[in-house]
C-alpha positions in Angstrom: 6.9 -18.6 49.5 6.8 -15.6 51.8 4.9 -12.8 50.2 4.0 -14.9 47.2 0.7 -16.4 48.2 -2.5 -15.5 46.4 -3.9 -16.1 42.9 -4.3 -12.6 41.5 -1.0 -10.9 41.9 -0.2 -7.2 42.1 3.3 -5.8 42.0 3.1 -4.3 45.5 2.2 -7.8 46.8 5.1 -9.4 45.1 7.7 -7.0 46.2 6.4 -6.0 49.6 8.7 -8.4 51.4 11.7 -6.6 49.9 11.3 -4.0 52.7 14.4 -1.9 51.9 17.5 -2.1 49.8 19.8 -3.1 52.6 17.6 -6.0 53.7 18.9 -8.7 51.4 17.6 -12.2 51.0 19.1 -14.8 53.1 22.1 -16.1 51.1 21.9 -19.6 49.6 23.8 -22.0 51.9 24.7 -24.2 49.0 26.3 -21.4 47.0 29.9 -22.2 47.9 31.6 -21.7 44.5 34.6 -19.2 44.8 33.0 -17.0 42.1 29.8 -16.6 44.0 30.1 -13.6 46.3 27.8 -12.7 49.2 26.0 -9.5 48.4 28.0 -7.2 50.7 28.9 -3.6 49.9 32.5 -4.7 49.3 31.3 -7.4 46.8 29.1 -4.9 45.0 32.1 -2.6 44.6 34.1 -5.5 43.2 31.3 -6.4 40.7 31.0 -2.7 39.7 34.8 -2.6 39.1 34.6 -5.7 37.0 31.8 -4.3 34.9 33.6 -1.1 34.3 36.6 -3.1 33.2 34.6 -4.9 30.6 34.0 -8.2 32.4 30.8 -10.2 32.8 29.0 -10.5 36.1 26.1 -12.6 37.3 23.4 -10.2 38.5 20.4 -11.2 40.7 17.1 -9.7 39.9 13.6 -10.4 41.1 12.8 -12.2 37.9 15.9 -14.4 36.9 19.6 -14.0 37.2 21.1 -11.8 34.4 24.4 -12.0 32.6 25.5 -8.4 33.0 27.9 -6.3 31.0 28.2 -2.6 30.3 25.8 -1.9 27.5 27.6 1.1 26.1 30.6 -0.6 24.5 30.4 -3.0 21.5 33.1 -5.3 22.7 31.5 -5.9 26.1 28.1 -6.5 24.5 29.8 -9.0 22.2 31.0 -11.0 25.2 27.4 -11.6 26.2 26.5 -13.0 22.8 29.6 -15.1 22.8 29.2 -16.5 26.3 25.5 -17.3 25.8 25.9 -18.5 22.1 23.1 -16.1 21.5 22.0 -15.1 18.0 22.7 -11.5 17.1 19.1 -11.2 16.1 17.9 -11.5 19.7 18.0 -8.0 21.3 19.1 -7.2 24.9 17.4 -5.4 27.7 19.3 -2.4 29.2 19.1 -2.2 33.0 19.5 1.0 35.0 19.2 1.9 38.6 16.6 4.7 38.4 13.8 5.6 36.0 15.5 9.0 35.3 18.5 7.2 33.8 16.2 5.8 31.0 15.7 9.2 29.5 19.2 9.1 27.9 18.5 5.8 26.2 15.1 6.5 24.6 13.3 9.1 22.4 10.0 10.4 23.8 8.8 12.6 20.9 5.0 12.6 21.4 2.6 13.5 24.2 1.1 10.0 24.0 4.4 8.3 24.4 5.4 10.6 27.3 2.1 9.9 29.1 2.4 6.2 28.6 6.0 6.2 29.8 5.3 8.1 32.9 2.3 5.9 33.8 4.1 2.5 33.1 7.4 3.5 34.7 5.5 4.0 37.9 5.8 0.2 38.2 9.6 0.5 38.4 11.5 -0.9 40.2 9.7 -4.0 39.1 9.3 -6.9 36.7 8.3 -4.8 33.7 10.4 -4.0 30.6 9.4 -1.1 28.3 10.1 -0.9 24.6 10.6 2.6 23.3 12.2 4.3 20.3 16.0 4.2 20.9 18.2 7.2 21.2 21.4 7.6 19.1 23.5 6.6 22.1 22.2 3.0 22.1 24.3 0.5 20.2 23.0 -1.5 17.2 24.2 -4.7 18.8 22.0 -4.1 21.8 18.8 -3.7 19.7 19.6 -6.3 17.0 19.7 -3.4 14.6 16.1 -2.3 15.4 14.7 1.1 15.9 13.6 0.4 19.5 15.3 -0.4 22.8 14.1 -2.5 25.8 14.7 -0.9 29.2 14.1 -1.9 32.8 14.7 -0.9 36.4 14.8 -4.2 38.4 13.3 -4.5 41.9 16.1 -6.6 43.5 18.0 -4.5 46.1 21.3 -6.1 45.1 20.7 -5.2 41.4 19.7 -1.7 42.3 22.8 -1.1 44.4 25.1 -2.5 41.7 23.4 -0.5 39.0 23.6 2.7 41.0 27.2 2.0 41.9 28.3 1.4 38.3 26.2 4.3 36.9 26.1 2.8 33.4 23.4 1.1 31.3 23.9 -2.6 31.8 22.9 -5.2 29.3 21.7 -8.3 31.2 19.9 -11.1 29.5 19.3 -14.3 31.5 22.6 -15.8 32.6 22.4 -19.1 30.8 23.4 -20.6 27.5 20.8 -19.6 24.8 17.7 -21.8 24.7 18.5 -23.4 28.1 16.4 -22.9 31.2 16.8 -19.5 32.8 18.7 -19.3 36.2 16.9 -18.5 39.5 19.8 -19.3 41.8 23.4 -18.2 41.7 24.7 -21.7 41.3 22.6 -22.0 38.1 24.7 -19.2 36.6 27.9 -21.1 37.5 26.5 -24.3 35.9 26.6 -22.9 32.4 28.8 -19.8 32.5 31.5 -20.5 35.0 34.4 -19.8 32.6 32.8 -16.7 31.1 32.0 -14.6 34.3 34.1 -12.8 36.8 31.7 -13.0 39.7 28.1 -13.9 40.6 26.5 -11.8 43.3 24.4 -14.0 45.5 21.0 -12.4 45.8 19.3 -15.6 46.9 16.5 -17.3 45.1 14.6 -15.1 42.6 11.3 -14.0 44.0 9.3 -14.1 40.7 11.1 -16.7 38.8 9.9 -15.8 35.3 11.3 -13.1 33.0 9.8 -9.7 33.0 6.7 -8.6 31.1 7.7 -6.8 28.0 5.4 -3.9 27.0 5.9 -1.9 23.8 4.9 1.7 23.9 7.1 2.6 20.9 4.3 3.5 18.5 2.0 6.3 19.7 -0.5 5.3 16.9 -0.9 1.8 18.2 -2.2 0.5 21.5 0.4 -0.5 24.1 1.3 -4.1 23.3 2.6 -6.9 25.5 5.4 -8.7 23.6 6.3 -11.1 26.3 4.0 -12.2 29.1 5.1 -12.1 32.7 3.6 -11.4 36.1 2.2 -8.0 35.3 -1.5 -8.2 34.4 -3.3 -6.3 31.6 -5.8 -5.1 34.2 -2.9 -3.4 36.2 -1.5 -1.8 33.0 -4.8 -0.6 31.8 -5.6 1.0 35.1 -2.4 2.9 35.0 -2.4 3.8 31.3 -6.1 4.6 31.1 -6.4 2.8 27.8 -6.7 -0.7 26.3 -3.6 -2.9 26.3 -3.3 -5.7 23.8 -1.2 -8.8 23.8 0.8 -10.2 20.8 1.6 -13.4 22.7 -0.5 -16.0 21.0 1.0 -19.5 20.6 0.8 -19.4 16.7 1.8 -15.7 16.3 4.6 -15.3 13.7 5.9 -12.3 15.6 6.2 -14.4 18.8 7.9 -17.3 17.0 10.8 -15.5 15.5 13.4 -17.3 13.5 17.0 -17.1 14.9 17.8 -15.4 11.5 15.2 -12.7 11.9 15.6 -9.7 14.2 13.2 -10.0 17.1 11.2 -7.1 18.6 11.8 -8.4 22.1 13.9 -11.1 23.9 12.2 -14.4 24.5 10.4 -14.6 21.1 12.2 -17.5 19.5 10.1 -20.6 19.1 12.4 -22.9 21.1 13.5 -21.4 24.3 13.8 -22.1 28.1 14.4 -25.8 27.2 16.1 -28.5 29.4 18.4 -30.9 27.6 16.1 -33.8 28.5 13.3 -34.1 25.9 10.2 -32.4 27.2 6.6 -32.8 26.1 3.3 -31.4 27.3 0.4 -33.7 28.2 -3.1 -33.2 29.6 -3.4 -32.6 33.3 -3.7 -36.0 35.1 -6.6 -34.8 37.4 -8.7 -33.8 34.3 -7.6 -36.5 31.8 -6.5 -39.6 33.9 -3.9 -41.7 32.1 -0.9 -43.8 32.7 2.1 -44.9 30.7 2.5 -48.4 29.3 4.0 -50.6 32.1 6.5 -52.1 29.6 7.8 -48.7 28.6 11.6 -49.0 29.3 12.1 -45.2 29.5 12.6 -43.4 32.8 9.9 -40.7 32.4 9.4 -37.9 35.0 5.9 -36.4 35.3 5.7 -32.8 36.5 2.3 -31.7 37.6 1.4 -28.0 37.7 -0.8 -28.4 40.8 -2.1 -30.8 43.4 -0.3 -33.3 45.5 2.3 -35.5 43.7 1.0 -39.1 43.7 2.5 -42.1 41.9 1.2 -42.7 38.4 1.7 -46.0 36.7 4.5 -46.1 34.2 6.3 -43.0 35.5 9.7 -43.1 37.3 8.6 -40.2 39.5 6.0 -37.6 39.9 6.7 -34.0 41.1 4.3 -31.1 41.7 5.1 -27.5 41.2 2.4 -26.3 43.6 0.4 -28.7 45.8 -2.0 -25.9 46.6 -2.3 -24.7 43.0 -1.0 -21.1 43.3 0.1 -19.8 39.9 2.8 -17.6 41.3 4.3 -20.6 43.2 4.2 -22.5 39.9 6.1 -19.7 38.1 8.6 -19.3 41.0 9.5 -23.0 40.9 9.3 -23.8 37.2 12.8 -23.2 36.1 14.5 -24.6 39.2 12.4 -27.8 38.8 13.3 -28.2 35.1 16.9 -27.8 36.0 16.6 -30.4 38.8 14.8 -32.7 36.4 17.6 -32.4 33.9 20.1 -33.7 36.5 17.9 -36.7 37.5 18.9 -39.1 34.7 15.4 -39.2 33.2 14.9 -40.1 29.5 12.0 -37.8 29.1 10.0 -35.2 31.0 6.3 -34.8 30.7 4.7 -31.6 32.1 1.0 -30.7 32.4 -0.3 -28.4 29.7 -1.7 -25.3 31.2 -5.2 -24.6 29.8 -6.4 -21.2 31.0 -10.1 -22.1 31.0 -9.4 -24.9 33.6 -8.2 -22.3 36.1 -10.2 -20.0 38.4 -11.2 -16.7 36.7 -9.7 -14.9 39.7 -6.2 -16.0 38.7 -4.0 -13.5 36.9 -4.6 -14.5 33.2 -1.3 -12.9 32.1 0.7 -14.9 34.6 -1.1 -18.1 33.4 -0.3 -17.1 29.8 3.4 -16.5 30.8 3.6 -20.0 32.4 2.0 -21.6 29.3 4.2 -19.7 27.0 7.4 -20.8 28.7 6.2 -24.4 28.7 5.3 -24.4 25.0 8.7 -22.9 24.1 10.5 -25.4 26.4 8.7 -28.2 24.6 8.8 -26.5 21.2 5.2 -27.7 21.1 1.9 -25.7 20.6 -0.7 -28.3 21.5 -1.2 -31.3 23.7 -0.9 -34.6 21.8 -4.4 -35.9 20.9 -3.4 -39.5 21.5 -2.3 -39.1 25.2 
């Protein structure tokens, strides 16, 4: 977890180990599929040519791997929706290689919006997506027909080099079939989208491991609003913006549990999302509510702990821990990979600790904790811990 230690996370700390754009992650030694390319300048040129030709490419970012296509042509955007089996009501994020390239995609028509954009975009490149009024050049299919567009400059050096090479706005949702667990390794992209993509650029294991924070600054008459939690804290945003930032990400929020038939304001807002194929339920943390499964239960059930050492628990086929030392960023970084591994372990059910924020140190980044909790609730399609467990 080089560079990822610590409970309260700032963006500089997360990304400091990136050093410079030519200093790529060590490539994954298990990524041997012929469509997985090492992130060399030649491979980046090949991927750029594929994107310009209207093909799909697996794109590494610091958050998760994206399914990239040029975002300025309806037919290429349509390929994303078809490959992912994604509802047309779920908007896409446009990725560019430099903050200056965002200006052509958005409308900044007030002094408040301009000030907010300049302040928030100082976190770019980074795991932050901004929602702003869209320009006329942005396609309806990108925004799900809405009046706003989501934009981002990712912090991964491979992504930045590709985006600057292709010099086009690139739509890039997570590179997985809709509602499944997001990919954090190149081989995860192959697992679900092998026949849809031209190449996957191997950028190693994603450093953050959860999707970007989505912040709406589209309405100058409303406070900046977090639509999807991520690693960026409210405290960090408020210190930059000089005003209060609110969050719309409550478990029971209607806006944050959008129907697939209703246009969403941001990606990641449908109630069931990030889900493994194996049934998953949330249960109280073992160290706070000791329990065991019935010994005569014939199901092979995996228990995934958020923190602490993994010790056998009666009635469970196996017990895994996301972070023996209890570091939230390590939990976030390992969550999706662990859920995918659990899915291939021939378990009948997965039980994961419910994250209850008040049980964690007040020094922890509350927005990162909320992001982890949000992903778990959506993976389980479950709001609350069962009272009978």
